[in-house]
N, C-alpha and C positions, 0 to 999 in steps of 0.2 A: 688975729683972724686971717690976715693975708697968708701967714705961714701955714696955718691949718688948711686952708684951701689949696695952697701949693702942694703940701704934703699929700693931701687926698688925690689931687690930680696926678701926681707922680705915681702914687700907689695904683691908681686905676690904669694908668698907662702901662705899668709893669705887668699888671694882671692881664691886660688885653694882649700884650706882646706874648706872654706865656701861653695864653689860651689859643692864640693863632698858630703856635708852633706845633708841627705835626707830631703824632705819637707813633712810635714803632708798631708794626703789626703784632698781633699776639703770637704769630708763628710765621715761619718762612718755609714754604714747601720744599721738601728735599733736604732739610737740615734737622739737626737735633739740637734743641735749645738746652743750655746748661746754666747752672747757677755758678756764682763765684767759687763756692765750696767744691762743686764738681770739677771746675776748671783746675783748682789746686791739685786735686787727685789726678787729673789727666796729665798735668805738667810733671808730676812725680812718676807716673806709671806709663806714659806714652812718649818715649823719647823722640819719636819721629814727628810729633805734633808740630805744626807750623802755626804760630800765632800771628795774626794780622790785625794791626791797629789801623782802622779805616778813617781815623780822624785826620785833620789837616796837620801839616808838619810842625807848625808852631805849638799845637796842643801836645803832639807827641814829644817834642823836645822838653816840654815842661814836666813830663812824667808819663811813663807807660809801664805795662807789665813786662818784666824782665824777659828778654829774648824775643819780644814782639818786633815784627817788621813794620815799617811805616809805609803803607800803600793806600793812598787816598782812593776812595771808591770810584771817583770820577776819572782817575788816572789809570785804574787797573784794567789791563788787557789780558787776554788769554796768554799771550807770549810772556808778559811780565810775571804773571802768576806761575807759569811753567818753569821760570828760572828758580823759584823757591820750592816748587812742588812738581817734580818731573813726572811722577806717576799719579794717575787719577785716583789711586787707592790711598794716597798719602793723606792723613787726617789734617784738616784745616780748621782753625777756629778764628772767627771774626768778631771784633768788638769795636764800639765807638764810644760816644759819651754816655749813652744810656737810653732810657725809654723815650726821650724827646729828641732822639737822633736817628736818622734813617740810613746813615752811611754804611753801617755794618750789615743791615738787612739787604741793602742794594748790592753790596759786594758779595755777600753769601749767595744771593740769587744768581749773580753772574757765574760764580764758581759751579753751582749746580747746573746751570745752562751749558757750561763748557764741559760737563761730564764728570766732575769730581763727585765721588760717592760717599766720602766720609767728611761731611761739612757740618761743623758745629757753630752755634751762635750764642754768644753771651748777650742776651737782650738787655740786661741791666747795665752792661758795659762798664766803662771807667767809673761811673758814679757808684755802682754796686761794689766794685772792687775796692775803691778807696774808702767807702763808708764802712767797710768791714775791717779796715786797718790792714789789708793785705800788702805785701811788699811791692814797692815800685822802683823803677830805674829812671835815671835821667840822662 
């Protein structure tokens, strides 16, 4: 009986922790939301695309989309972004862990605010990418 109560308590605690975690907004003004499949096409057809992984460095080193730069949303400055995207017309794509992560939405908002005009957002993020079995780098 004690094991059952402990299991129920742990399950409830996990559920509450997930319920408290924020959900990414349905859209980010000034960006174009893409799916993982659309991103695959962009990677193939838009060679100037800059992929930005807005997750923390530890998550990035465990795996990321090939060619993505690791720029934590809270560390991203206009100057740092300009090092990778000199022109405001350069297409940028931001992603993080998925719908329960706000990092890529925050980073994309900053890019739009700084005048970038071709900003894309993979709302489903790393979770969507890996759930579809798409290639990853480490």
